[in-house]
C-alpha positions as CSV (number, residue, x, y, z in Angstrom):
1,X,-6.5,-166.9,-23.5
2,X,-3.8,-166.7,-20.9
3,X,-1.6,-169.6,-20.0
4,X,-3.4,-170.7,-16.7
5,X,-0.5,-172.4,-15.4
6,X,1.6,-169.1,-15.2
7,X,-1.3,-167.4,-13.3
8,X,-0.3,-166.7,-9.7
9,X,-3.6,-164.8,-8.6
10,X,-6.0,-166.4,-6.6
11,X,-8.9,-168.6,-7.9
12,X,-12.0,-166.8,-8.7
13,X,-15.0,-168.5,-7.0
14,X,-18.4,-167.4,-7.8
15,X,-22.0,-168.4,-7.4
16,X,-22.0,-170.1,-10.5
17,X,-18.9,-172.1,-9.0
18,X,-21.1,-174.0,-6.8
19,X,-22.2,-177.2,-8.4
20,X,-24.4,-179.4,-6.2
21,X,-24.8,-183.1,-7.0
22,X,-26.4,-186.3,-6.1
23,X,-24.3,-189.2,-5.3
24,X,-25.8,-192.5,-7.3
25,X,-24.1,-195.5,-6.1
26,X,-24.3,-198.2,-9.0
27,X,-22.3,-200.7,-7.1
28,X,-21.1,-201.1,-3.4
29,X,-18.4,-198.3,-2.7
30,X,-15.7,-199.1,-0.2
31,X,-12.9,-196.5,0.7
32,X,-10.8,-197.5,3.4
33,X,-10.2,-195.0,6.8
34,X,-6.8,-195.8,6.7
35,X,-6.6,-198.6,9.6
36,X,-8.8,-201.3,10.3
37,X,-10.9,-202.4,13.3
38,X,-9.6,-205.3,15.3
39,X,-12.1,-207.2,17.7
40,X,-11.0,-204.8,20.4
41,X,-12.9,-201.9,18.9
42,X,-16.1,-203.6,17.8
43,X,-18.5,-206.3,18.7
44,X,-21.1,-208.3,16.9
45,X,-24.6,-208.5,18.0
46,X,-27.9,-210.5,16.7
47,X,-31.0,-208.1,16.7
48,X,-33.9,-210.4,15.7
49,X,-33.5,-211.7,12.4
50,X,-30.4,-209.5,11.2
51,X,-26.7,-209.1,13.0
52,X,-25.0,-205.8,13.4
53,X,-21.4,-204.6,13.8
54,X,-21.2,-202.1,16.7
55,X,-18.3,-199.9,16.8
56,X,-17.6,-199.4,21.0
57,X,-16.0,-197.6,23.4
58,X,-13.9,-200.2,24.9
59,X,-12.0,-198.2,26.9
60,X,-15.1,-197.1,29.1
61,X,-16.1,-200.7,29.3
62,X,-12.7,-201.9,30.5
63,X,-12.9,-199.2,33.0
64,X,-16.2,-200.3,34.1
65,X,-15.4,-204.2,34.0
66,X,-11.8,-204.2,35.5
67,X,-13.3,-205.2,38.8
68,X,-14.4,-208.6,37.3
69,X,-11.6,-211.1,37.9
70,X,-11.5,-212.8,34.2
71,X,-10.9,-209.4,32.6
72,X,-8.9,-208.1,35.1
73,X,-6.6,-211.4,35.0
74,X,-6.6,-211.0,31.0
75,X,-5.4,-207.3,31.0
76,X,-2.7,-208.1,33.7
77,X,-1.4,-210.9,31.6
78,X,-1.9,-209.1,28.3
79,X,-3.9,-211.9,27.0
80,X,-5.5,-210.2,24.2
81,X,-7.2,-213.2,22.4
82,X,-8.7,-214.1,25.4
83,X,-9.7,-210.3,26.1
84,X,-11.7,-210.0,22.9
85,X,-13.4,-213.1,23.6
86,X,-14.6,-211.8,26.9
87,X,-15.4,-208.4,25.3
88,X,-17.6,-210.2,22.8
89,X,-19.2,-212.0,25.4
90,X,-20.3,-209.7,28.3
91,X,-19.9,-205.8,26.6
92,X,-23.4,-204.3,26.3
93,X,-23.9,-202.8,23.1
94,X,-26.7,-200.5,24.4
95,X,-24.3,-198.9,26.8
96,X,-21.0,-198.7,24.8
97,X,-22.0,-198.5,21.0
98,X,-20.6,-195.6,19.1
99,X,-22.5,-196.6,15.7
100,X,-24.0,-199.5,14.5
101,X,-23.6,-201.0,11.0
102,X,-25.6,-203.9,9.7
103,X,-23.9,-206.9,8.4
104,X,-24.8,-208.4,5.1
105,X,-25.3,-212.1,6.1
106,X,-25.7,-214.5,9.0
107,X,-22.7,-216.3,7.7
108,X,-20.3,-213.4,7.7
109,X,-21.5,-212.5,11.3
110,X,-21.0,-215.9,12.6
111,X,-17.6,-216.4,10.6
112,X,-16.4,-213.2,12.5
113,X,-17.4,-214.3,15.7
114,X,-16.5,-217.6,15.5
115,X,-12.6,-216.1,14.8
116,X,-12.9,-213.7,17.9
117,X,-14.2,-216.5,20.3
118,X,-11.4,-219.2,19.4
119,X,-8.3,-218.2,21.1
120,X,-6.5,-220.5,18.4
121,X,-7.9,-218.9,15.4
122,X,-5.1,-217.6,13.1
123,X,-7.3,-214.8,11.8
124,X,-7.2,-211.4,13.3
125,X,-11.2,-211.2,12.6
126,X,-10.3,-207.4,11.2
127,X,-12.8,-205.3,9.6
128,X,-11.9,-202.6,7.2
129,X,-14.1,-199.6,7.9
130,X,-15.5,-196.3,6.1
131,X,-13.7,-192.9,7.1
132,X,-15.7,-191.6,10.0
133,X,-16.5,-188.3,11.5
134,X,-14.8,-188.4,14.8
135,X,-17.7,-186.4,16.5
136,X,-20.8,-187.5,15.3
137,X,-19.4,-191.4,14.1
138,X,-21.0,-191.0,10.7
139,X,-19.3,-192.2,7.8
140,X,-18.8,-190.3,4.8
141,X,-17.1,-190.5,1.2
142,X,-14.3,-188.5,1.1
143,X,-14.0,-185.8,-1.8
144,X,-10.6,-186.2,-2.4
145,X,-11.2,-190.0,-3.8
146,X,-14.0,-188.8,-5.7
147,X,-11.4,-185.8,-7.0
148,X,-8.9,-188.8,-7.5
149,X,-11.0,-190.8,-9.6
150,X,-11.8,-187.8,-11.9
151,X,-8.1,-186.8,-12.2
152,X,-7.4,-190.4,-13.2
153,X,-9.5,-190.0,-16.3
154,X,-8.5,-186.5,-17.2
155,X,-4.9,-187.4,-16.8
156,X,-5.8,-190.4,-19.5
157,X,-7.7,-187.9,-21.7
158,X,-5.0,-185.3,-21.9
159,X,-1.9,-188.0,-22.1
160,X,-1.1,-189.2,-25.7
161,X,1.8,-191.6,-24.9
162,X,4.0,-189.2,-23.3
163,X,3.8,-190.9,-20.0
164,X,4.7,-194.6,-21.5
165,X,7.5,-192.7,-23.3
166,X,9.1,-191.7,-20.0
167,X,8.9,-195.0,-18.7
168,X,10.2,-195.4,-15.4
169,X,12.6,-192.2,-15.2
170,X,10.8,-190.5,-12.4
171,X,11.8,-187.2,-13.0
172,X,10.7,-187.3,-16.8
173,X,7.8,-188.6,-15.4
174,X,7.1,-185.6,-13.3
175,X,8.1,-183.1,-16.1
176,X,5.5,-184.6,-18.3
177,X,2.9,-184.4,-15.6
178,X,3.9,-180.7,-15.1
179,X,3.5,-180.6,-18.9
180,X,0.0,-181.8,-18.9
181,X,-1.5,-180.1,-15.5
182,X,0.8,-177.3,-14.6
183,X,3.4,-177.0,-11.8
184,X,2.6,-177.8,-8.2
185,X,2.1,-174.2,-7.4
186,X,-0.6,-173.7,-10.1
187,X,-1.7,-177.2,-10.7
188,X,-4.7,-177.3,-13.0
189,X,-6.8,-179.5,-10.5
190,X,-6.7,-176.8,-7.8
191,X,-9.5,-175.1,-9.9
192,X,-11.5,-178.0,-8.6
193,X,-12.6,-178.7,-5.3
194,X,-15.0,-181.9,-4.2
195,X,-16.7,-181.8,-0.8
196,X,-16.8,-185.0,1.3
197,X,-20.4,-186.7,1.4
198,X,-21.8,-187.7,4.8
199,X,-23.6,-191.0,4.9
200,X,-26.7,-190.9,7.3
201,X,-26.4,-193.9,10.1
202,X,-27.7,-197.1,9.1
203,X,-27.0,-196.6,5.4
204,X,-23.8,-198.8,5.1
205,X,-23.2,-202.7,5.3
206,X,-20.3,-205.0,6.3
207,X,-20.0,-207.2,3.5
208,X,-17.3,-210.2,2.6
209,X,-14.9,-208.8,0.0
210,X,-14.3,-212.2,-2.0
211,X,-11.5,-212.6,-5.0
212,X,-12.5,-214.1,-8.2
213,X,-10.2,-215.4,-10.6
214,X,-10.5,-216.0,-14.4
215,X,-9.5,-219.4,-13.5
216,X,-12.3,-220.7,-11.2
217,X,-10.2,-223.9,-10.2
218,X,-7.6,-221.4,-8.1
219,X,-8.9,-220.3,-5.0
220,X,-8.9,-216.5,-4.4
221,X,-6.7,-214.6,-1.8
222,X,-8.5,-214.0,1.4
223,X,-9.9,-210.5,1.8
224,X,-10.9,-208.5,5.1
225,X,-14.7,-207.6,5.5
226,X,-15.2,-204.2,4.7
227,X,-17.8,-201.2,5.3
228,X,-19.5,-200.3,2.0
229,X,-22.0,-197.8,0.6
230,X,-24.8,-200.3,-0.9
231,X,-26.1,-199.4,-4.5
232,X,-28.6,-196.8,-4.5
233,X,-31.2,-199.2,-5.6
234,X,-30.9,-200.8,-1.9
235,X,-32.9,-197.9,-0.9
236,X,-32.3,-195.0,1.8
237,X,-31.8,-191.7,1.7
238,X,-29.8,-189.8,-1.1
239,X,-26.9,-188.6,-0.5
240,X,-25.4,-184.9,-1.7
241,X,-22.0,-183.1,-2.3
242,X,-20.9,-180.4,-4.1
243,X,-18.2,-179.3,-6.5
244,X,-16.5,-176.0,-6.5
245,X,-14.8,-175.1,-10.0
246,X,-13.2,-172.0,-10.8
247,X,-15.6,-169.7,-12.7
248,X,-13.7,-170.1,-15.9
249,X,-13.5,-173.7,-15.5
250,X,-10.5,-176.1,-15.2
251,X,-7.5,-174.2,-17.2
252,X,-4.9,-176.5,-18.5
253,X,-1.2,-175.3,-19.6
254,X,-1.5,-173.7,-23.1
255,X,-4.8,-172.1,-22.4
256,X,-7.5,-174.7,-22.8
257,X,-10.1,-174.7,-20.4
258,X,-12.4,-177.5,-19.2
259,X,-16.0,-177.2,-18.2
260,X,-18.1,-179.7,-16.2
261,X,-19.5,-181.0,-19.6
262,X,-16.0,-181.7,-20.6
263,X,-15.3,-183.5,-17.7
264,X,-18.7,-185.5,-18.0
265,X,-17.4,-186.5,-21.5
266,X,-13.8,-187.4,-20.2
267,X,-15.2,-189.6,-17.6
268,X,-17.7,-191.4,-19.3
269,X,-15.4,-192.2,-22.4
270,X,-12.6,-193.5,-19.9
271,X,-14.9,-195.4,-17.2
272,X,-17.5,-196.8,-19.7
273,X,-14.9,-198.5,-21.7
274,X,-13.2,-200.0,-18.9
275,X,-16.5,-201.1,-17.3
276,X,-17.2,-202.8,-20.9
277,X,-13.9,-204.3,-21.0
278,X,-14.2,-205.7,-17.5
279,X,-17.7,-207.1,-18.1
280,X,-16.4,-208.7,-21.3
281,X,-13.4,-210.3,-19.9
282,X,-14.8,-211.4,-16.4
283,X,-18.7,-211.6,-16.3
284,X,-19.0,-213.5,-19.3
285,X,-17.3,-216.4,-18.1
286,X,-19.6,-219.1,-16.5
287,X,-18.5,-219.3,-13.0
288,X,-19.3,-215.2,-13.0
289,X,-22.3,-215.0,-15.3
290,X,-24.5,-214.4,-12.3
291,X,-22.6,-211.2,-11.5
292,X,-22.7,-210.4,-15.1
293,X,-26.7,-210.5,-14.9
294,X,-26.8,-208.1,-11.7
295,X,-24.4,-205.7,-13.8
296,X,-27.1,-205.3,-16.7
297,X,-29.0,-202.2,-14.8
298,X,-25.6,-200.8,-13.9
299,X,-24.9,-200.9,-18.0
300,X,-27.8,-199.6,-18.8
301,X,-27.5,-196.7,-16.5
302,X,-24.1,-195.9,-18.1
303,X,-25.5,-196.0,-21.6
304,X,-28.4,-193.4,-20.7
305,X,-25.9,-190.9,-18.7
306,X,-25.9,-187.6,-19.7
307,X,-22.2,-186.2,-19.7
308,X,-23.6,-182.5,-19.4
309,X,-24.9,-183.1,-16.0
310,X,-23.3,-186.2,-14.8
311,X,-19.9,-187.7,-13.9
312,X,-19.1,-191.5,-14.0
313,X,-16.5,-192.7,-11.6
314,X,-15.1,-195.7,-10.3
315,X,-13.8,-194.8,-7.0
316,X,-12.3,-196.2,-3.8
317,X,-10.5,-199.7,-2.9
318,X,-11.0,-202.5,-5.2
319,X,-11.2,-200.2,-8.3
320,X,-8.6,-202.5,-10.0
321,X,-5.4,-201.5,-11.7
322,X,-7.0,-200.6,-15.0
323,X,-9.4,-197.9,-13.7
324,X,-6.5,-196.2,-11.5
325,X,-3.8,-196.0,-14.5
326,X,-3.9,-194.3,-17.7
327,X,-4.3,-196.0,-21.0
328,X,-1.0,-195.3,-22.4
329,X,1.1,-196.0,-19.4
330,X,2.0,-199.7,-18.5
331,X,0.6,-200.3,-14.8
332,X,3.3,-200.5,-12.2
333,X,2.0,-203.2,-10.5
334,X,2.4,-206.7,-9.3
335,X,2.5,-209.7,-11.3
336,X,-0.8,-211.4,-12.1
337,X,-2.8,-207.8,-12.3
338,X,-5.9,-208.0,-14.4
339,X,-6.4,-211.9,-13.6
340,X,-8.7,-211.1,-10.6
341,X,-11.8,-209.3,-9.4
342,X,-12.8,-208.5,-5.8
343,X,-16.7,-208.7,-5.5
344,X,-18.7,-207.5,-2.4
345,X,-20.5,-210.8,-1.2
346,X,-19.7,-212.5,-4.4
347,X,-22.4,-210.6,-6.1
348,X,-21.1,-207.2,-7.5
349,X,-17.9,-205.6,-8.3
350,X,-16.7,-202.2,-6.2
351,X,-16.9,-198.6,-6.8
352,X,-19.4,-197.9,-9.7
353,X,-21.1,-194.4,-9.0
354,X,-22.3,-191.1,-10.7
355,X,-22.3,-187.8,-9.5
356,X,-25.5,-186.1,-10.9
357,X,-25.8,-182.3,-10.9
358,X,-28.8,-181.2,-9.2
359,X,-30.6,-178.1,-8.1
360,X,-29.5,-176.1,-5.3
361,X,-32.8,-176.4,-3.3
362,X,-32.6,-180.3,-3.7
363,X,-28.9,-180.2,-2.2
364,X,-29.9,-177.9,0.6
365,X,-33.1,-180.4,1.4
366,X,-30.9,-183.6,1.1
367,X,-27.9,-182.1,3.1
368,X,-30.5,-181.0,5.7
369,X,-32.1,-184.5,5.8
370,X,-28.7,-186.3,6.1
371,X,-27.7,-184.3,8.9
372,X,-31.2,-184.6,10.9
373,X,-30.8,-188.5,10.4
374,X,-27.3,-188.2,11.9
375,X,-28.3,-186.2,14.8
376,X,-31.8,-188.4,15.3
377,X,-29.2,-191.6,15.1
378,X,-27.0,-189.8,17.8
379,X,-30.1,-188.7,19.9
380,X,-31.3,-192.5,19.7
381,X,-28.2,-193.9,20.9
382,X,-28.2,-191.7,24.0
383,X,-32.1,-192.5,24.6
384,X,-31.1,-196.2,24.4
385,X,-28.3,-195.3,26.6
386,X,-30.1,-193.6,29.2
387,X,-32.9,-196.3,29.2
388,X,-30.0,-199.3,29.6
389,X,-28.6,-197.1,32.5
390,X,-32.0,-196.6,34.1
391,X,-32.6,-200.7,33.9
392,X,-29.2,-201.1,35.4
393,X,-29.8,-198.7,38.0
394,X,-33.3,-200.3,38.9
395,X,-31.5,-203.7,38.8
396,X,-28.8,-202.8,41.0
397,X,-31.2,-201.0,43.3
398,X,-33.3,-204.3,43.6
399,X,-30.4,-206.3,43.8
400,X,-29.5,-204.0,46.9
401,X,-32.9,-204.2,48.5
402,X,-32.7,-208.1,47.9
403,X,-29.2,-208.0,49.4
404,X,-30.5,-205.7,52.6
405,X,-33.5,-208.0,53.0
406,X,-31.4,-211.0,52.9
407,X,-29.0,-209.5,55.2
408,X,-31.9,-207.9,58.0
409,X,-33.5,-211.6,57.6
410,X,-30.2,-213.0,58.6
411,X,-29.5,-210.7,61.6
412,X,-33.0,-211.0,62.7
413,X,-32.7,-214.7,62.6
414,X,-28.9,-214.5,64.6
415,X,-30.5,-212.3,66.9
416,X,-33.4,-214.8,67.5
417,X,-30.5,-217.4,68.1
418,X,-28.6,-215.2,70.4
419,X,-32.0,-214.7,72.7
420,X,-32.9,-218.5,72.4
421,X,-29.0,-219.3,73.7
422,X,-29.6,-216.3,76.2
423,X,-32.7,-217.6,77.5
424,X,-31.1,-221.4,77.5
425,X,-28.3,-220.1,79.5
426,X,-30.3,-218.3,81.8
427,X,-32.7,-221.4,82.5
428,X,-29.4,-223.6,82.6
429,X,-28.3,-221.2,85.3
430,X,-31.5,-221.2,86.8
431,X,-31.6,-225.0,86.9
432,X,-28.0,-225.2,88.4
433,X,-29.1,-223.1,91.2
434,X,-32.6,-225.8,92.4
435,X,-32.4,-228.7,94.0
436,X,-32.6,-232.4,92.2
437,X,-36.3,-232.4,92.4
438,X,-37.0,-228.6,91.9
439,X,-34.8,-229.0,88.8
440,X,-36.9,-232.3,87.6
441,X,-40.1,-230.3,88.0
442,X,-38.7,-227.0,85.9
443,X,-37.6,-229.2,83.2
444,X,-41.0,-230.6,82.6
445,X,-42.5,-227.2,83.0
446,X,-40.1,-226.2,80.2
447,X,-42.0,-225.4,76.8
448,X,-40.2,-227.6,74.9
449,X,-40.1,-230.4,77.4
450,X,-40.1,-233.9,76.1
451,X,-42.8,-236.7,77.0
452,X,-39.7,-238.6,78.3
453,X,-39.0,-236.1,81.2
454,X,-42.8,-235.9,81.9
455,X,-42.8,-240.0,82.8
456,X,-39.7,-239.6,84.3
457,X,-41.2,-236.9,87.0
458,X,-44.3,-238.7,87.2
459,X,-42.4,-241.7,88.6
460,X,-41.0,-239.7,91.0
461,X,-44.3,-238.3,92.3
462,X,-44.8,-240.3,95.4
463,X,-41.4,-239.4,96.7
464,X,-42.2,-235.6,96.3
465,X,-43.8,-233.7,99.4
466,X,-46.3,-231.3,100.2
467,X,-45.6,-228.1,97.6
468,X,-43.3,-229.9,95.5
469,X,-45.7,-232.7,94.8
470,X,-48.4,-230.1,93.7
471,X,-46.0,-228.3,91.6
472,X,-45.1,-231.4,90.0
473,X,-48.6,-232.3,89.5
474,X,-49.1,-228.9,87.8
475,X,-45.9,-229.2,85.5
476,X,-47.4,-232.5,84.5
477,X,-50.9,-231.4,83.7
478,X,-49.3,-228.2,81.5
479,X,-46.8,-230.9,79.6
480,X,-49.5,-233.2,79.1
481,X,-51.8,-230.7,77.8
482,X,-49.4,-229.3,75.5
483,X,-48.6,-232.9,74.1
484,X,-52.5,-233.9,73.7
485,X,-52.1,-236.5,76.8
486,X,-54.3,-234.9,79.0
487,X,-57.9,-235.6,77.5
488,X,-59.8,-237.2,74.7
489,X,-58.6,-240.9,73.7
490,X,-56.0,-241.9,75.7
491,X,-54.6,-245.4,76.8
492,X,-55.7,-247.0,80.3
493,X,-52.5,-246.2,81.4
494,X,-52.6,-242.7,80.7
495,X,-56.0,-242.6,82.0
496,X,-54.6,-243.5,85.2
497,X,-52.1,-240.9,85.2
498,X,-54.2,-238.1,84.8
499,X,-56.4,-239.0,87.3
500,X,-53.6,-239.3,89.7
501,X,-52.5,-235.8,88.7
502,X,-56.0,-234.4,89.0
503,X,-56.5,-236.0,92.3
504,X,-53.4,-234.2,93.5
505,X,-54.6,-230.8,92.1
506,X,-58.1,-231.3,93.6
507,X,-59.7,-231.4,90.2
C-alpha cells in the first residue's frame, strides 16, 4: 500500500464515496454563528400561549418609522437603549420578520424583554443564533463542525502520548500532527468532506444556557441564551446530510486506510467514554440527578449504537474541554476547567448527536422535504406580510376616508357659517337703510326674532300709521304663530293682543 501522505494526485470520488446520513440529535445542539443577535436585530412576541423570537429587518422598519418623533429623536441622539425599547414596542413582526424561532419558556422570553425595555439594565439582552443561510434565513448545522468533532476523535485514536510529550513546543506539536495526519498539502482528512445540514424553519428553539457547578452552593457564570436544534425526540422533520469519502477511505501516513466503520468505532470509543465519565462525575450528584435521569435514554441509545453504520459525536459549543482535546494531551485551558457543565434550560447537556447512514432514496426524500418546508415557510412569511400590508392599506384608506369626511363636514359647516354671516350682514345692511319703524317691523319678521322684540313692536303698534301698522300686525302674527302664541291655550292678556292684531288684519 503506498504512503498516501506522499500522494499528489487528485482524490478519487465515486458513487460509493457518497455516504448519506440522517442526523439524530440526542441532546440540544448549539453551534454559534460567530456573532450574537442584539435587541436591534430581533423582537420577542407572545403568540397565544407561546413566545417567539423574530429575526427582523430593522433597517426597513427604521426607514418606515423614522417620521415618528420619538424614533427620530432616539436615532438623532444615538440613544440605542431607548431605540431598542421602541423597536420592541412598535415593530410589526408580521411586516418585518425574517425568521421565527420559538422560545422554550415564558420566563426566558419575559426576562429578555425586561432587559430590553429597561434602559438601565446592565444586560445587553443578546442571543446567540445558529448559522443561517443569508438567502432563505433557514438555520443549518455546519459540516465543518461535524468534521471537526470527528477529527478530534480520530487524532485521539492515533495519538499515543506524542502530543503530550512535545508539551508547549508549538513547532514540535505541528511536527507530531504532521506525523499523525500528513502535511497540509496532503492532509489525511482531505479524504473526507461533510455537507452542511439545513434545518427547516420552526425546528429550533431559544433556550437558556445555565452553568451548573460541582459545588451547588457556588453560583454559575451567567451565559447568553442560544438557539439550539432540540433532541430528535422533540419531533419535527428528520435532518439529512452527506459524507464524501475518498473511494479507498481515509489514508494515513504509513499506509493505513480507515473506513467508515473504523471511524464509527473510533468515535464510539472516544465519545461514549467521555459521556460516561461526565455522567458519573456530574449527573450522579443530588443537585443534578434529574439531568442524569433525563440522560438515561441517551446512554441507552449509545449502548445500542452500531459503529458499522453510525457515528457518535459531540458537536458545537458547550461540548466542554474533555470532548475537544485528546486523552494524552493536557488541555490548554483556563483554571477550573472540568468543574462546571453548561445545560440547556438546566435540563440537558449540549451537543450529543449520532450520524446514521441511510439509503440514498431516504436521503433524497428527506432533503426534499426539508427544502420544501423552507420554501413553504418563506411563502407563508410572504403571505402573512401581504395580508398585513393589505390590512394596513385598508386601514390607511379608511383613515383617509374618515379624514376626508371630517374635512368635508368641516368645510360644509364653515360654508354654512359663512352663509349665515353673509345673510346676517345683508340683513344688517338692509335694516340700516330702513326707518326706525320699518327696522322694528323687519326685526320681528326675522325667522329668529325673540318674543321680547314682538312685545316691543306691539307696544308701538298704535303709534304706527297706514301700511306700517298693517305690516307690523302681519309681522306680529307670523312671529306669534312661530312661537305658539297665536292660538290655543293663551293667557287673557295674550288673547287680547291676538284679537287686536286680527282686527288690524281684518281676520
